[in-house]
C-alpha positions in Angstrom: 133.7 120.8 111.6 137.0 119.0 111.4 135.4 115.6 112.0 132.8 116.3 109.3 135.5 117.4 106.9 137.5 114.1 107.5 134.4 112.0 106.9 133.6 113.9 103.7 137.3 113.7 102.6 137.4 109.9 103.0 134.1 109.5 101.1 135.3 111.7 98.2 138.7 110.0 98.1 136.9 106.6 97.7 134.9 108.3 94.9 137.9 109.8 93.3 139.8 106.6 93.3 136.9 104.7 91.7 136.4 107.4 89.0 140.1 107.6 88.3 140.5 103.8 88.0 137.6 103.5 85.5 139.0 106.0 83.0 141.9 103.9 81.6 140.1 100.6 82.5 136.9 101.2 80.6 138.1 100.3 77.1 140.0 97.3 78.4 136.8 96.1 80.1 134.5 96.4 77.1 137.0 94.8 74.7 138.3 91.9 76.7 135.3 91.1 78.9 132.3 92.2 76.8 133.5 91.4 73.3 133.2 94.8 71.7 135.7 96.0 69.1 138.0 98.8 70.1 136.3 101.2 67.7 132.8 100.4 68.9 133.9 100.6 72.6 135.6 103.9 72.2 132.8 105.5 70.1 130.1 104.3 72.5 131.9 105.6 75.6 132.5 109.0 73.9 128.9 109.2 72.8 127.5 108.4 76.2 129.9 110.9 77.9 128.8 113.7 75.6 125.1 112.9 76.1 125.6 112.9 79.9 127.4 116.2 79.7 124.2 118.1 78.9 122.6 117.1 82.2 125.1 119.3 84.1 122.8 122.4 84.3 119.9 120.3 85.6 122.3 118.9 88.3 123.2 122.5 89.2 119.5 123.6 89.5 118.8 120.5 91.6 121.7 121.2 93.9 120.4 124.8 94.6 117.0 123.3 95.4 118.0 120.2 97.5 121.5 121.0 98.7 124.8 119.4 97.8 124.7 116.6 100.3 121.5 115.0 99.0 122.8 115.2 95.4 126.2 113.7 96.3 124.4 110.7 97.8 122.1 110.5 94.7 125.1 110.6 92.4 126.8 107.7 94.1 123.6 105.7 94.1 123.2 106.3 90.3 126.7 105.1 89.7 126.1 102.0 91.8 123.4 101.0 89.3 125.6 101.9 86.3 128.6 99.8 87.4 126.4 96.9 88.3 125.0 97.1 84.8 128.3 97.3 82.9 128.9 93.5 83.1 125.5 93.0 81.4 126.2 95.1 78.3 127.2 93.4 75.0 126.3 96.0 72.3 127.1 99.6 71.5 123.7 101.0 72.3 123.7 99.3 75.7 127.1 100.8 76.4 125.8 104.2 75.5 122.8 103.9 77.8 124.9 102.7 80.8 127.6 105.3 80.1 124.9 108.1 80.1 123.7 106.8 83.5 127.2 106.7 84.9 127.8 110.2 83.4 124.8 111.6 85.1 126.1 110.3 88.4 129.5 111.9 87.6 127.8 115.3 86.8 126.0 115.2 90.2 129.2 114.4 92.0 131.4 117.0 90.3 128.7 119.7 90.4 128.1 119.3 94.1 131.7 118.4 95.3 133.2 121.9 95.3 130.2 123.7 96.9 130.0 121.0 99.6 133.8 121.3 100.2 133.4 125.1 100.5 130.7 124.7 103.1 132.9 122.3 105.2 136.1 124.3 105.0 137.5 127.8 105.4 140.2 129.7 103.5 142.9 127.6 102.0 141.6 124.4 103.6 139.2 124.3 100.6 142.2 124.1 98.3 143.9 121.4 100.5 140.8 119.2 100.5 140.4 119.5 96.7 144.2 118.8 96.3 143.8 115.6 98.2 140.9 114.6 96.0 142.9 115.3 92.9 145.8 113.1 94.2 143.3 110.3 94.8 141.9 110.7 91.3 145.4 110.5 89.8 146.3 107.5 92.0 143.2 105.7 90.6 144.2 106.6 87.1 147.7 105.2 87.8 146.3 102.0 89.1 144.0 101.7 86.0 147.0 102.4 83.7 148.9 99.6 85.4 146.0 97.3 85.0 146.2 97.8 81.3 149.6 96.0 81.3 148.4 93.1 83.4 144.8 92.3 82.8 144.9 91.4 79.0 146.6 88.2 80.1 143.5 87.3 82.1 141.0 85.4 80.0 138.1 85.1 82.5 135.4 87.7 82.1 134.5 87.2 85.7 137.7 88.8 86.8 136.8 92.0 84.9 133.2 91.8 86.2 134.5 91.5 89.7 136.4 94.8 89.3 133.3 96.5 88.1 131.3 95.3 91.1 134.1 96.4 93.5 133.9 99.8 91.9 130.1 99.8 92.5 130.7 98.8 96.1 133.1 101.7 96.6 130.4 104.1 95.5 128.1 102.5 98.0 130.6 103.1 100.8 131.0 106.7 99.7 127.2 107.2 99.7 126.9 105.8 103.3 129.7 108.0 104.6 128.1 111.1 103.2 124.8 110.1 104.6 126.3 109.7 108.0 127.6 113.3 108.1 126.0 114.9 111.2 123.6 117.8 111.6 126.0 120.5 110.4 125.8 119.2 106.8 122.0 119.0 107.0 121.9 122.6 108.3 124.1 123.5 105.3 121.6 121.8 103.0 118.7 123.8 104.6 120.7 127.0 104.2 121.4 126.1 100.6 117.7 125.5 100.0 116.8 128.8 101.6 119.3 130.6 99.5 118.0 128.9 96.4 114.4 130.1 97.1 115.7 133.7 97.5 117.8 133.3 94.3 114.9 131.8 92.4 112.9 135.0 93.1 115.4 137.1 91.1 116.2 134.5 88.4 119.3 132.5 89.4 120.3 131.4 85.9 120.3 135.1 84.9 122.4 135.8 87.9 125.0 133.2 86.9 125.1 133.8 83.1 124.9 137.6 83.6 128.0 137.5 85.9 130.6 138.4 83.3 133.6 137.9 85.6 132.5 134.4 86.6 131.6 133.3 83.0 134.8 134.8 81.8 136.7 132.8 84.4 134.9 129.6 83.2 135.8 130.3 79.6 139.5 131.0 80.5 139.6 127.8 82.6 138.9 125.8 79.5 142.5 126.5 78.4 143.7 124.7 81.5 141.3 121.8 81.0 142.4 121.4 77.4 146.0 121.4 78.5 145.3 118.8 81.2 143.4 116.5 78.7 146.1 116.9 76.0 149.4 116.8 78.0 149.9 113.0 77.6 147.1 112.1 75.2 149.1 112.0 72.0 152.6 111.2 73.4 152.3 107.5 72.5 151.4 108.4 68.9 154.1 111.0 68.7 156.8 108.6 70.0 155.7 105.7 67.8 154.6 107.3 64.6 156.8 110.5 64.4 159.9 109.7 66.4 159.9 106.0 65.7 161.0 105.4 69.3 160.3 102.7 71.9 157.0 103.0 73.8 158.8 103.0 77.2 159.4 106.7 76.6 155.8 107.7 76.6 155.0 105.1 79.4 157.7 106.5 81.6 156.6 110.1 81.0 153.0 109.3 82.0 154.0 107.2 85.0 156.4 109.9 86.2 153.8 112.6 85.8 151.3 110.6 87.8 153.7 110.1 90.6 154.6 113.8 90.7 150.9 114.8 91.0 150.1 112.2 93.7 153.1 113.0 95.8 153.4 116.7 95.2 149.8 117.8 95.1 149.4 118.9 98.7 152.9 120.4 99.1 152.4 122.5 96.0 149.1 123.8 97.2 150.7 124.6 100.6 153.4 126.6 98.8 150.7 128.6 96.9 148.9 129.5 100.2 150.7 132.8 100.5 149.6 133.9 97.0 146.3 134.7 95.4 144.5 132.0 93.5 144.7 133.9 90.3 148.4 134.2 90.8 148.6 130.4 91.1 146.6 130.0 87.9 148.8 132.4 86.0 151.8 130.4 87.1 150.2 127.2 86.0 149.3 128.7 82.6 152.9 129.9 82.1 154.4 126.5 82.9 151.9 124.7 80.6 152.7 127.1 77.8 156.5 126.7 78.3 156.3 122.9 78.4 154.2 122.7 75.2 156.6 125.1 73.6 159.5 122.8 74.4 157.8 119.9 72.5 157.5 121.8 69.3 160.9 120.8 67.8 160.7 117.1 68.8 161.0 116.0 65.1 164.0 118.2 64.5 166.2 116.9 67.3 167.8 113.5 67.9 165.8 110.8 69.7 167.9 111.1 73.0 167.3 114.8 73.1 163.6 114.3 72.3 163.4 111.7 75.1 164.9 114.2 77.5 162.5 116.9 76.5 159.5 114.6 76.9 160.6 113.4 80.4 161.4 117.0 81.5 158.1 118.4 80.3 156.2 115.6 82.0 157.5 117.0 85.3 156.4 120.5 84.3 153.0 119.4 83.1 152.4 117.6 86.4 153.5 120.6 88.5 151.1 122.8 86.5 148.4 120.2 86.9 148.8 120.2 90.7 148.8 124.1 90.7 145.6 124.6 88.6 143.4 121.7 89.5 142.3 122.4 93.1 143.1 126.1 92.8 140.8 126.6 89.8 137.9 124.6 91.4 138.2 126.5 94.7 138.4 129.8 92.8 135.2 129.0 90.9 133.4 128.1 94.2 134.5 131.4 95.7 133.4 133.4 92.6 129.9 131.8 92.4 127.0 134.2 92.8 125.5 133.7 96.3 122.4 131.5 96.3 123.2 130.0 92.9 126.2 127.9 93.8 124.8 124.8 92.1 124.0 126.5 88.8 127.4 128.2 88.9 129.2 124.9 89.6 127.4 123.2 86.7 128.6 126.0 84.3 132.1 125.6 85.7 131.9 121.9 85.1 131.2 122.5 81.4 134.7 124.1 81.3 136.0 120.7 82.3 133.7 118.5 80.3 133.7 120.3 76.9 137.5 120.3 76.4 137.8 116.7 77.6 135.2 115.6 75.1 136.6 117.7 72.2 140.3 117.0 72.9 140.5 113.6 71.0 139.1 115.0 67.8 141.0 118.3 68.0 144.3 116.6 68.8 143.9 114.0 66.0 143.2 116.8 63.5 146.2 118.8 64.6 148.6 115.8 64.8 147.5 114.7 61.3 148.9 118.1 60.1 152.1 118.0 62.1 153.8 117.7 65.5 154.9 121.3 65.6 151.4 122.7 65.0 149.9 120.5 67.7 152.1 121.8 70.5 152.1 125.3 69.1 148.3 125.6 69.3 148.3 124.2 72.9 151.2 126.5 73.9 149.4 129.6 72.5 146.1 128.6 74.1 147.7 128.4 77.6 149.6 131.6 77.0 146.4 133.4 76.1 145.0 132.5 79.6 147.6 134.8 81.3 146.4 138.2 79.9 142.8 137.0 80.4 143.4 136.2 84.1 145.2 139.6 84.5 142.1 141.3 83.2 139.6 139.2 85.2 141.5 139.4 88.5 140.4 143.1 88.7 136.8 142.1 88.6 136.8 138.8 90.5 135.9 138.5 94.2 138.5 139.4 96.8 138.8 135.7 97.7 140.5 135.2 94.3 142.6 138.3 94.3 144.1 138.3 97.8 145.9 135.5 99.6 143.4 133.3 101.5 144.0 133.1 105.3 145.9 130.0 106.2 143.7 127.6 108.3 145.2 124.8 110.3 144.5 121.4 108.6 
């Protein structure tokens, strides 16, 4: 089991690094290598991502039928095709089509990742493996953010194309590693298929959507995802347009936050091992709310004080991110109705996808009204998650309410 877990962890780390890298790199690629305008590139990427989001439930149903291992391989293969196609796109509709294909691969991966992790781990080892994946994703995002500062000086499109092909190759390696997992994973797939047949007899979608504690948890989790998508998204605009300060302030805050998540993810999860997962989530919500609250008076204080608040809260945001990311995902996997883990995971993934897709429009609208309103809404949203979790913890499975047994890594 330990060998299987290590193979799977290496595969998903490669996957997470590639996915994290592409996030900040995508706009740069489409503008500097493919000749699109910034507006067309951004609109096309957002449209494709939203269209791909609706395929999540189908991915969940497929996982319950075929098992997570087969769908993880399929997701990587789909993304190989997408990233090989990116260097060939030169118009908005082509970008939308390829982004939808890449998004379908992402939905397959994220829907099947947590259930597969849960099958290969026990107790808090699930949280540890998910924590390592989160660190890999943030490391990839950090590399991508660094590339933004370097690559515009490169004029050859082939350099950008090479990076897209390297990303495709990384997904190929991940697919091969998952395919090489030995018989235990295949047995898990057969078990998942048997459970899905039993679940189908009683209506598995009804079992998931009718599970009020689970759906309530997914709705509550949207507060965390919105916080995660918003924590640094508008800082450059706030610093430049409202505070009229240098951009190194926002850049330093984002870089500092990335380093904290990458370096502190696993130690923070280890510290949470003696507490219930809902307790860890309540702690994360409290930190998020407090940090957003500290940013409310940015326009009313001097620039040095505002800078200190931004840098201080970047530490808090990253600690909260490290607390809720793997913990929330592991909690959702533990709370999923038996036999419908794929469908449940697809519903949980909507609690990630919807806030991420809606955040740019929401934040733009709020910031157009004022800085204080923006951070106030985010603070209140996170604060509202605390009483919701206190109510839900009485109805959620014991795996979420009691400390998980510590299992040697």
